[in-house]
Backbone as a ProteinNet text record, in pm:
[ID]
protein_1_A
[PRIMARY]
MIAFFLAMAKSSEDFETVSADFKKVAGEHAGKLRAVYLNTDDKASKQVLDYMDLSESDYPTYRILHLSKVSAYLLATNLGLKFCCDTSD
[TERTIARY]
566.1	535.4	583.1	641.4	681.5	580.9	526	427.7	487.1	474.8	525.9	404.6	385.2	267.9	303.2	215	218.7	88.9	99.6	-17.7	-10.7	-104.2	-101.2	-238.9	-272.4	-400.2	-392.7	-492.8	-499.2	-515.4	-570.6	-590.2	-463.4	-357.9	-232	-174.5	-112.6	-56	48	128.3	234.9	200.8	72.3	29.3	78.5	63.7	101.4	249.4	334.7	478.5	513.4	461.1	491.9	435.9	313.5	254.8	327.3	375.7	452.9	582.3	649.1	770.6	739.1	628	583.5	559.6	489.7	461.6	589.9	683.3	810.7	886.2	896.4	965.3	893.6	761.6	683.7	710.1	714.2	740.9	880.2	977.2	1115.3	1131.9	1041.8	1051.1	933.6	870.8	757.2	801.9	717.6	749.9	821.6	873.4	944.9	863.7	772.8	690.5	555.4	464.9	331.6	318	273.9	257.2	112.3	94.3	-39.2	-46.9	-138.7	-162.4	-282.9	-267.4	-376.4	-408	-526.2	-570.2	-616.1	-540.2	-572.7	-696.4	-746.1	-872.1	-992.9	-970.2	-1077	-1095.1	-1214.3	-1242.1	-1223.8	-1238.6	-1220.6	-1076.5	-981.3	-840.4	-808.4	-896.9	-869.2	-836.7	-907.6	-879.9	-737.9	-694.3	-558.8	-457.2	-480.8	-389.2	-383.5	-496.7	-499.5	-422	-440.5	-369.8	-217.8	-175.8	-33.4	13.6	-77.6	-48.3	1	-66.5	-34	-142.4	-101.1	-197.4	-175.7	-265.9	-259.3	-125.9	-63.2	65.5	177.6	154.1	253.8	248.7	139.7	120	193.2	238.8	251.1	367.1	355.1	460.1	464.4	579.2	598.8	622.5	580.8	610.7	637.1	736.2	763.7	747.3	657.1	627.3	646.6	701.8	710.8	591.2	502.5	379.6	382.1	335.9	319	198.7	184.1	68.5	-61.4	-60.4	-180.6	-216.5	-119.3	-151.7	-189.4	-128.1	-165.6	-308.8	-344	-480.6	-580.4	-547.3	-636.1	-653.5	-546.4	-557.8	-648.6	-627	-703.7	-851.6	-881.6	-1021.5	-1094.9	-1032.3	-1100.5	-1104.6	-1005.3	-999	-1026.3	-1050.2	-1080.9	-960.9	-842.6	-720.4	-698.7	-663.9	-634.8	-491.8	-415.7	-277.4	-272.6	-181.1	-169.4	-24.2	-4.9	128.3	217.8	163.4	243.8	196.8	291.4	257.3	268.4	315.6	331.3	205.9	197.4	84.3	116.2
-1314.6	-1203.1	-1074.4	-989.5	-857.6	-756.8	-677.7	-575.5	-437.8	-351.4	-214.2	-122.8	-59	25	173.3	248.8	395.1	439.7	509	564.9	716	769.5	912.2	957.7	1080.2	1136.1	1168.9	1124.6	1155.7	1306.2	1373.8	1518.3	1597.7	1527.8	1593.8	1669.1	1780.4	1866.8	1796.2	1709.7	1642.4	1496.9	1464.1	1327.3	1278.4	1357.6	1313.3	1276.1	1358.1	1331.8	1206.7	1197.7	1083.8	954.8	957.3	835.1	790.8	885.3	849.2	778.4	828.4	763.1	624	614.1	486.2	383.9	425	335.4	295.3	387.5	357.7	249.1	266.5	167.4	32.8	35.3	-88.6	-159.3	-83.4	-141.7	-200.4	-133.9	-182.1	-312	-337.2	-456.5	-551.8	-540.7	-628.9	-774.1	-853.7	-993.8	-1021.7	-916.2	-931.8	-878	-785.6	-727.5	-690.2	-665.1	-616.6	-476	-386.3	-246.4	-220.4	-148.4	-119.9	27.6	99.7	239.4	247.5	317	338.8	487	521.7	661.4	695.2	777.8	809.7	897.6	950.4	1025	929.6	806.6	707.8	630.4	634.4	564.7	413.8	360.8	216.6	172.9	263.1	231.4	226.9	278.9	291.8	158.3	50.7	-79.1	-125.6	-108	-149.4	-62.2	67.4	158.5	127	94.6	54.1	-75.9	-170.8	-298.5	-275.7	-176.7	-145.1	-50.2	-15.6	72.9	210.2	264.1	396.1	495.2	616.4	721.4	840.2	936.1	1051.8	1124.8	1124.7	1194.6	1125.1	1001.4	925.5	952.7	1008.2	1025.1	1148.2	1145.5	1030.2	941.2	813.4	719.6	600.8	538.9	413.3	306.4	184.7	70.9	-48.8	-125.8	-251	-361.3	-453.8	-562.2	-696.8	-789.7	-926.7	-1000.8	-1042.5	-1108	-1254.8	-1338.3	-1478	-1486.9	-1596.9	-1613.5	-1605.8	-1656.3	-1653.3	-1509.9	-1431	-1293.4	-1209.3	-1233.5	-1161.1	-1195.7	-1322.8	-1365.4	-1301.2	-1299.5	-1239.1	-1089.8	-1021	-878.7	-859.6	-939.4	-924.4	-955.7	-1060.3	-1100.1	-1024.6	-1008.2	-945.4	-793.5	-734.5	-588.8	-533	-619.7	-573.3	-514.4	-555.9	-500.7	-554.5	-466.8	-507	-465.6	-560.8	-532.4	-480.3	-389.9	-332.1	-334.8	-297.6	-274.5	-396.7	-515.7	-636.6	-727.4	-775.4	-857.5	-1004.8	-1042.5	-1184.9	-1238.7	-1370.9	-1436.7	-1461.3
64.8	-22.3	44.4	-34.2	13.5	-40.2	50.5	13.3	38.3	-59.7	-54.8	-47.8	66.1	90.1	81.1	20.7	25.8	90.5	203.3	271.3	255.9	178.7	147	100.8	132.1	87.4	-61.3	-133.7	-276.4	-298.3	-199.5	-208.2	-176.1	-138.6	-103.1	-223.4	-194.2	-298.2	-385.2	-324.7	-399.7	-434.3	-436	-463.9	-600.1	-702.7	-838.4	-845.6	-787.4	-790	-710.6	-588.4	-501.8	-559.7	-610.7	-665.5	-793	-871.3	-990.8	-951	-848.2	-798.3	-743.8	-671.5	-614.7	-725.8	-830.4	-942.6	-1015.1	-1025	-1091	-1013.7	-882.2	-798.7	-806.9	-800.3	-809.1	-941.8	-1049	-1180.8	-1191.8	-1131.4	-1134.4	-1056.7	-963.4	-879.1	-900.6	-1015.7	-1048.4	-1039.3	-978.8	-960.8	-830.2	-766.6	-640	-522.8	-551.4	-446.1	-501.1	-412.2	-449.7	-396.4	-479.1	-441	-403.4	-291.8	-241.8	-206	-269.2	-234.9	-142.6	-30.8	63.9	67.3	18.3	19.2	160.8	229.2	368.5	380.7	268.9	268.8	271.3	231.9	217.9	348.6	403.2	529.7	516.7	397.2	376	402.3	390.3	415.9	564.9	646.4	789.9	856.6	822	882.8	854.3	731.8	695.8	767.6	771.9	839.9	988.7	1048.7	1189.1	1208.9	1117.7	1123.4	1120.6	1043.8	1032.3	1143.2	1234.4	1347	1300.7	1198.6	1146.9	1187.4	1217.7	1251.8	1158.3	1165.1	1075.7	1082.9	1198	1211.1	1133.5	1090.3	1013.9	864	812.2	668.6	617.7	495.5	407.2	453	422	460.1	365.7	361.7	291.3	396	366.8	452.3	362.1	398.7	329.6	433	403.2	496.2	428	501	452.8	509.4	422.7	464	424.3	514	477.1	383.8	315.6	227.2	305.3	427.5	509.9	546.3	593.9	632.3	511.5	396.8	275	236.1	246.8	215.8	312.1	440.5	539.5	514.8	482.7	449.8	329.7	228.4	104.9	124.4	198.8	211.9	321.9	436.1	549.2	540.9	480.4	475.4	336.5	240.7	105.9	34.4	71.5	14.2	-125.3	-217.2	-353.5	-385.2	-437.3	-473.9	-616.9	-641.6	-775.3	-821.1	-943.8	-1000	-996	-997.8	-995.6	-1109	-1184.3	-1299.3	-1269.7	-1150.2	-1118.8	-1052.2	-1045	-977.1	-833.6
[MASK]
+++++++++++++++++++++++++++++++++++++++++++++++++++++++++++++++++++++++++++++++++++++++++

């Protein structure tokens, strides 16, 4: 599985523009990748950001990761990660 991450504060001034672009790219590649938005303002995202070795100085950022089914499952179950913007199973 290919996961496309956006790590950005929802309170950021350019959030609407960047998130719209993110959703557009995710839609264009539906079925090929899973899009994941991480709100860096939300403390619940911290575990995932730590797992990806990202710090505040990195935000906003995009990351594309190739995840095995096992690592995707572990992210989803252990960190509460929810994938969005994907129409495939």
